N, C-alpha and C positions, 0 to 999 in steps of 0.2 A: 840815212844815220847822223852824219854830220850837221846837216840841219838843223835835224831835231834839237841834238846836244849846244848846239853855238846859241839856238835861238832860248835854250833852257839856262845855258850859262847868262847869257844878258838880262834874263828875267831876273833870276836870282839876286846877279849885278845888282840890277835896279833895286830889286828889295831889298837887300842889305842896305844901299845907300839911301832909302825912305825911312826904310826902320831907325838908321842909325841917328837921322834928321830929327825924326819924331821922340828919339830918349834924347838928343841934345838938348832940345828945345825944353821936353820935360825935366832935365836936370837945373836948366837954367830959371824955371817958373819954379821950383823945389816942388814939384808936383809927386803925390800920391800914386801916380800912372806907373811911376818907375819899380814902384814894390808890388807891382800886381805880376801874378805866376806868368802868365801869355810872354808879358814882355821880357820876361828872365830866360823863356824857354824860346819863344819863335825864333829871334836872330841866329842862335844857336844851330837851330833846324836849318833855316834857310841857308847859313855859312856853310853847311856840310855837306848841303847839295849843291852849292855855288863849287866849294872844292872838288867834291866828286866830279861834276860836268869839266872842270878845269883837266884835273887827270885824266879822265878819257878822253877829251880833246888832243892833250897833250900826246900822249899813246898814239892819237888815232893817227894823227897829223906829222909824228915824229919831228916835233918841235920840242926840245927842251930846255930848261933853263941852264944856264953854263954853258950851253952851247950856242943857243941864241940869243943873241945880246939885248933884245925887245922882252924877251921872258924873262931875263934875270934882272932885268930893272923894274919890272913888274912885279916879279918875285921880293925881290929888297924892299919893294915900294909898299908892298902888302902888308910883312912881316911889320914895317914902321905904323902903317898904318891902325894894325889891331894894339900894338904898343901903347900908342898915343891916344886912341880910341880909348883904350881901358883908363887911362888917366882920367880922360874928359867925362867917362858916364860914371865912372866909381873911385878910382884912386886917387885922385887929385884932391890934395890936402884942404885946400882953398876952393873957392868959386872963382876965383882970375885964374887960378892954375886948371882950373876945369872947361871955361871958356877958353881961355888961348890954347888949351889941348885939341878943343871941340873944331876952332879954325881950323888950326894946322892938319886934323885928323880929314878937313872937308877938302884942304888942299892937298894934300896925298890922293885921298880918293880921286879929285877929278886928273890929277895926274896919272894914275891907273888907267882911268877910263880912256884917255888921251894915248896912253901907249897901248892900249888894247886896240883902237880904232885905228892908228897910224901905224902899229909894228915898228916902233922906233923910240929911242931911250929919249930922245927931244920932246914926246907925247904930242900936244897941240903945237909946240913951236915948229913940228917936223913940216 
C-alpha cells in the first residue's frame, strides 16, 4: 500500500506542477484557455488527491509536520506556494506582479520537490 500511495502522491505532485506551468504560460499569453471550466476544476481535483495521499502517507509512516523538520519545511513551503500561486494566476493586479509571483511559485515548487526527495530542509542543497 505504501508504494501505491507514494507513487500516486508523486504523480499528483508532477501533474500539479505541469498544470500550474500550463496555467502560468496561458496567463502570460492572456489566453482565453484560463477561463475554460476544466482548467478551473481539474487542478483542484488533482490537488485534493495529492493532499489526500500526503495525509495517508503521513499517518502510515508516523512522520508528522512540526515533529519531522523536513515535513514542517515542506508544509510551510506548500502554504507559501499556494498563496503565491493564486497571485500568479488570478489575484495579481498587474501582469508584472503575476509573472514575478509565477517565477517565485516555481522556485517554491522546486524547493518542495527537493525537500521531498532529500528529506532535508536544505532541499537540493543537502
